[in-house]
Each structure stands twice: as structure tokens, then as C-alpha cells.
N, C-alpha and C positions, 0 to 999 in steps of 0.2 A: 948337632952332637955326632961324634964319631960312632959308627954302627957299633963296635964292640964295645966302646964305653956304655952306649944305650942298652946293650944286652946285659952287661955287667950290672947296671943300674936296676934293670927289670928283676934279675936275679936276686939282687940285694933286698928289693922290695918284697918279693915273693917269700924269702927265706926268713924275713924278720918276723913273719907271722902277725896275727892280730894284735892290736894295741891293748896292753894290760889294763886292768881295772882294779881300782883300790876302793875297798868299802869301809865305812865307819858307822858302826851300830848306834842305836839310841840309848836312852836312859832304861836301866833294868833288863838290858840285853847283854849278848856277848858276841864274840867274833863268829863263833863256830856251832852254835846249837842247831841241830838238825831240822827243827821247825822254824828257824828264823833265818839268821845270816848264813848259817851253814847250808841252807836250803837254796838261799839266793846264789851262794857261790857255785854250788853244784848245778844249778839251773843255767847259769851264765856259761859254764864250761860245756854244757850240752848244746847250747845254742850258738856258741862261737867256738867251734872245735880249735883246740890248740891255744886257746887264750889262757894267760896266767892272771890269776884273780888273788889279790892280797887282801884278806880280810883283817882288819886292824885289831890287834890284841893289846891292850894296855895293862901290863902285869905279866907275871910268870905263869899264870893258868887261867882258866875260865872264870873261877871263883873271884880271883882278883880282878879280873876284867869287869865282871859285874859290879863288884864293890867300888871300883874305881869311877864307874859310870854316876855314882852318887856323891863320893866323897874325895876324889881327887881333883885338884885345881885343874881346870880346863888349860891354864897357862902352862902348867907343868906337862899335861897331857900332849897338848900341841907340840912343845919342845921335844919330848920323848919321841913322838911319832915322826917328827922332822928327822931326827938323828936316825931313826929306824929305816925310813924310807930312802934316805941318801945313801945308805949302805947296801941296799937291796939291788943286786946285779941285774935282776929281771926286769927293773923299771928304768934302765938307763937310757932307753930310746924315747921315754915319755910314756904317760899313762892317762886314762880318763878316771873320774873319781865320782863315787855315788855316796852321799850322806843320807842317813835315815834319821829323822827327828833331830835330836840335838846333834847327832853327829854331822848334820848339815853345817850348822854354824862352826863346829870344830874343823871340818875341812876347808871351810871358807878362810878361818883363821890360819890354817896351815898354808893355803895359797898365799895369802897376804903377807904373812910373816917369814915363810920359808920358800916361797916360790922361786926365788932368784938362786936358792941353793940346790933346788931340785931339777931333775930333768923336766922337760916341758909338760905341763899339765894341760891337757887339751880341752876336755869338757868337764864341768863340774856340774852334777846333776844333784839337786837337793830335794828330797821328798818329806814334805810336812815340816820343813825347818822353822826355827823361831829367830828370824834374822833380825827382827826389832825387839825380841824379848817376848815375855809373857806378863800379863797381868790378870790372872784368872787362875780357877782351880779345875781339876779334871772332873768332868760330869757334873760341874756346879750348876745350878739352876740359870735361869735368865741372867744375863750379865748385869742388868740394873737392879737385881734383888738385893735388899738391904743386908741380908746375911752374908752373901758373898762379898760385898763391900766391907763389912766388919771384918771378915777373916782377912781379906786382902790387906786391910790396915794393920792387923797384927803381924802378918808375915812381912809387910813392907818395913814394920818398925825393927825387925831383927836383921832383914835381909842384907841391909848395907853396913852391918857391923863388920870390921876387918876379919874377925874370927870366923863369921859365918861365910864371908866371901871365899875365905881360904879352905873351908872344910865342907861347904855344901855346894854341889856343882850347880844346882838349879838356882841358887841364889844369885849366881853371876850372870844370869840372863833374866833376872827378875826387873821389869822396867815399870816404874811407877809413874804414869802420865800426870798424876796429881802433884808430884815434886820432881820435876824434870832436874832442877838444879842438884839435889842430893843423888839421883841416879847417875847423872853425868860425872859427878865428882867422886862418888864412891863405888860405882861398879867397876870391879877390876879385870873384866873380861870383855863384856859386850860394849860398853862405852868406848873401850880402847879400839876394837876391831872395826867399829862404826865410826871412828874418827870423830867422836862427839865434841872433845875438847879441843884437841889440836889435830893438825893435818899431817899425817905421816905418809908422804908421797909413795914411799916404797909400797905401802899397802895399795895405793891406787895403781901403781904401775904393774904389781904383780897380778891384781885381779883383772886388770884390762889385758894382760896377756893371754887369758883364756880365750879360746875359740868361741865358746859358749858358756853362759851361766844360766843353766835350766832350772827354773823355780816351779815346783809342783806343789799345788795347793789342794786339799781335801775339803770340799765345800760343806760337807756335813762333819767336819771334825769336832768331836766332842772332848778331846783332850787339850788341844791347844787353844788358848784364849788370848787375844782374838786371833782367829784363823787367818786374818789378813797379813799377819806377821809372816806367813809362808810365802807371801809375795812382796815382803818388805813394807807393808803398810802397818798402820798402828793407830791407837787412838790419838785424837787431836789433843795437844798439850793442854794441861788444866783440868781435864774431866775425863770420864771413862765411859762415855755413851757414844759421842760422835766418832766415826772411824775416818780415817784419811787413806786414800790409795797412795802407794808409793810416790807417784807423780805431784802429789800435793804436799809431801813432807819436805822439811828443811834438808834432810839427808839428801834428797834427789835435787831440790831447786838450788842448793849451794853446791851440788855435785861433790859431796865431800867424800865419796868413794868412787867417783867416775862412773856411777850407774847410769847417768844421764847420757854420757858419752857412749857407754856400751849400748844402751838401748836404741840411740840414734843410729849406731852402726849395725843394728840388728844381732847383736850378740847376747842380748837378755830376752830370755824367752819365758813366757808366762804359760804354764799348762794347768788345767783343773780337772779334778775327778769328783764324781757326786759322793763318793764313800766317806766312811769315818776314817781316823787316823791310820795312815799307811795301808789302807785297803785298796788293793788294785788287783787285776786280773792277769794271768800269764798272756793273754793276747794283747792286752794294752802294753804290758811291758815290752814285749816283742816288737810290735808294730811302731810303738811310739818313742821307746827309749833305745832298745838294742839296734834296731835297723837304721835309726836316724843318727844316733850320736856314738854307739859302741862298735858297730860293725856295719857302716854304710856301703861298703863294698858288696855286701851279701844282697843288696836290693835289686 
């Protein structure tokens, strides 16, 4: 390379600054509360000087943002966020993304459905995401307890009604292993982004364009059932006791999302923490997430 071209290249790299970061919060949270995502945004700006952090807000204000985390269809949310990020001039050279709880599968849907329209999404980091859905209740007792199964059945009876799918966010990733046929047919969000009925090659290509898909599981999670869903695991079909690892599921064995290909290429990363849902320390976040995936040049 010509010496002056090399110098110009180095200047361009330096002047570009650190890779921007996009955040998407979870259920019952908002983009900017100082004790949640607002804190994370500020913390990232402290740890990565000059970084641009876009914390996603769905709605005109934080109240709407919180309400939409319960009542706005994820399909509409993902489309709105796609349009929003396409227009953000500060993201045009690419960005990293971090999803918190249900924000994890929403960001994954964004990558799969909109990745070809957006600047390069480098690393997608999901913290406590429900990638294979949920079939349980927050802080419910042992998963085999009959009262839990009874309430599950009540919720499952209504979860797949079209009006519930369109009006209650959490119903869109309710996954009943006792009735896989209905789940695959009626789920209007999760079954689609997991290529359960048909194979959308765009979803596979866009997901595989990531440098890394980082899945963080909280091993003492009392909110997400089963917690293996945070690593794409789930109950074996037909019952709700025996669990399958991702590598044992049809999703992986049939490679319906290209996850097997990503895993073999070293692009699928499994991390775990011993805490409850979304409980992590600053040191862990700095050493494991920031230094490795968000700002590796600082190491």
C-alpha cells in the first residue's frame, strides 16, 4: 500500500471513533431510566470515551415506551425500530447491539428481518433473552408443581388467540411444548423468527452476517422459565420436564437459523453467570463484554 494511502487509512480509522452501541430494554422498562438502561448508557459512555449509545425508545416518551413493552406487537416494534436506526446518521459505519431480556429476541428479529437494510451489525449480545420462548411464570415454584401447570394451561389457552397475540407482547413468545403444532401455527412472532414453519433464507443470511452472537444465561434466573431458553435450549417436545440443549433441538439439528453453522465457525458464544435475572457486576461487564466485544482495542 502506498505510504500516504496508509497514513490516510490510519487517520480515518482513528477519527472514526469507537463502534456505536444500540441497546433495547426488556419488559416493564424504558430506554432511559437512570436506574436501568439510562445507567447502562452512561456507564458505557464512561468506559468507552467518545462512544455513541442509542438506547431504543418505542413511542414518543418513556411512558409510552414502558406501555409498549407490554401492549405493542413486537412485529410493529421491530419495523419501527428498523426505520429509526436506518435514519440514524451516527450508526452508518456499523454498530454493536445489546438486548436485555425480551429486548434480546427483539434485536435478533431486527437483525434477521432488517439486517440487510442497516449498516453492519457487528456483535449482538443478548442478556437473559427468551430465544426459544417461555413456558412458565415469574417466581413460580418448582416447574413440575401442578399449580404451575394449571396456570400454564390457562395462559396457553388464550395465548394463541389472534387478538391476544396482537395485544400482549409476552403472548408472542409463549411456547407450549405440550402443543408444538398450535405454537408453530399461531405464534405470530417467535415461531416466525425461529423459522419454525418455513425457512426464510434472509433470516439465516442476516444472522450469520454477525461477527458474534453472544448468549448470556443467568443460572439462578427466577424470572425466565425455562432458563435454558437464554441459550436457545427448551423443553423436549410433548412434555414440560425434560430439557434439551440447543444442540439437541430440531432448530439446531435442521439448522433452521444457521446456528449450527455459526457455532462451528466460532461465532456463537455461550456465557453464564450465577445470579438472578439481569444481575451482573460492573467488573464482569467491563472484562467480559466491553473489552472483548465493544471496545477490544482498549485491551
